[in-house]
C-alpha positions in Angstrom: -43.3 -68.5 56.1 -44.1 -65.2 54.2 -44.3 -61.7 55.4 -44.8 -58.7 53.2 -45.0 -61.1 50.3 -41.6 -62.6 50.7 -40.6 -66.0 51.6 -38.3 -66.1 54.4 -38.2 -70.0 54.2 -34.7 -69.4 53.1 -32.7 -71.6 50.8 -31.7 -75.4 51.9 -30.5 -74.5 55.2 -29.6 -78.3 55.6 -26.4 -78.4 54.7 -23.4 -78.6 57.5 -20.0 -77.6 57.0 -18.9 -80.6 55.6 -21.4 -80.4 53.0 -23.7 -83.3 53.9 -27.2 -83.0 54.9 -27.9 -81.9 58.0 -31.8 -81.6 59.2 -33.5 -80.7 62.5 -34.3 -84.4 63.2 -30.4 -85.4 62.9 -29.5 -82.3 65.3 -32.3 -83.4 67.6 -30.7 -87.2 67.6 -27.2 -85.9 68.1 -28.7 -83.4 71.2 -30.4 -86.4 72.7 -27.5 -89.0 72.1 -25.1 -86.4 74.3 -27.4 -85.7 76.9 -28.5 -89.6 77.6 -25.3 -91.2 76.4 -26.9 -94.5 75.3 -29.7 -94.2 78.2 -32.3 -95.3 76.0 -34.8 -96.3 78.9 -33.9 -93.0 80.5 -35.3 -91.2 77.4 -38.0 -93.3 77.1 -39.0 -92.3 80.5 -38.7 -88.6 79.8 -40.8 -88.9 76.7 -43.3 -91.3 77.8 -42.7 -93.4 75.4 -41.4 -97.1 74.4 -37.8 -97.6 74.4 -38.2 -98.3 70.6 -40.0 -94.9 70.0 -36.8 -93.4 72.0 -34.3 -95.2 70.1 -35.7 -94.1 66.9 -35.7 -90.4 67.9 -32.1 -90.7 69.1 -31.2 -92.3 65.7 -32.8 -89.1 64.0 -36.3 -90.0 63.4 -38.5 -87.1 64.0 -40.6 -87.3 67.3 -44.6 -87.3 67.3 -45.9 -84.0 69.0 -46.5 -85.5 72.2 -43.1 -86.8 72.8 -41.5 -83.6 71.1 -43.5 -81.5 73.9 -41.9 -84.1 76.5 -38.5 -83.5 75.1 -39.1 -79.6 75.3 -40.5 -79.9 78.6 -37.3 -81.7 80.2 -34.8 -79.2 78.2 -36.4 -76.2 77.1 -34.3 -73.6 75.6 -31.2 -75.9 75.1 -33.0 -78.0 72.7 -34.7 -75.1 70.8 -30.9 -73.4 70.3 -29.4 -76.9 69.4 -32.4 -78.1 66.9 -34.0 -75.0 65.4 -31.6 -72.1 66.1 -29.3 -73.3 62.9 -32.4 -72.8 60.9 -33.3 -69.4 62.1 -29.7 -67.9 61.8 -29.3 -67.4 57.8 -32.9 -66.0 58.0 -31.8 -63.4 60.2 -28.6 -62.8 58.5 -30.5 -62.3 55.5 -33.0 -60.1 57.1 -30.1 -57.5 58.5 -28.5 -57.4 55.2 -31.7 -56.3 53.7 -32.4 -53.9 56.3 -28.7 -52.4 55.7 -29.6 -52.3 52.3 -32.8 -50.5 52.8 -31.2 -48.0 55.3 -28.6 -46.8 52.5 -31.2 -46.6 50.0 -33.2 -44.5 52.2 -30.2 -42.3 52.8 -29.5 -41.5 49.3 -33.0 -40.5 49.0 -32.6 -38.2 51.9 -29.4 -36.8 50.4 -31.4 -36.4 46.9 -34.1 -34.6 48.6 -31.9 -32.4 50.7 -30.1 -31.5 47.1 -33.4 -30.5 45.5 -33.9 -28.4 48.3 -30.9 -26.5 48.0 -28.8 -27.8 50.9 -31.5 -26.7 53.4 -32.0 -29.1 56.5 -35.3 -29.3 58.3 -38.8 -28.3 57.1 -38.8 -27.6 53.4 -41.5 -24.8 53.7 -40.3 -21.5 54.2 -39.9 -20.1 57.7 -42.9 -17.6 58.6 -40.1 -14.8 59.0 -38.7 -15.6 55.5 -38.7 -12.6 53.0 -41.7 -13.0 50.3 -41.1 -13.4 46.6 -41.8 -9.7 46.3 -39.3 -8.7 48.9 -41.3 -8.2 51.8 -41.6 -9.9 55.3 -44.3 -12.6 55.9 -47.0 -11.6 58.1 -46.5 -13.5 61.5 -48.9 -16.5 61.5 -51.0 -17.4 64.3 
């Protein structure tokens, strides 16, 4: 995925804590095994599929679009959180860090601008009542 000409696909996010590869299909299989506890026929019924297709999904094979949609209808956000949220977390962390870095850089630019203005805050233009270079008062603007 790209935004503003940056890739947000991230680095390899398919690594578990113990260093072994963990892919979304693996998390889906684990999610379904916990929910169905070996009841492959019940999953097949919920997926509107064959028992073999349900068994394959439980064993880490990615389902086709219709089966995935049926699983999503059955489990909703729980499915997304278990299977896809781990893909999003590193991207959110990276974006948050970039946001903090940009805010720091912006504050440095603002501080530099304030310093260049002689420490004045607010509008860098002289106020209407400030003296002119020749020492006279400015005429009211209006």
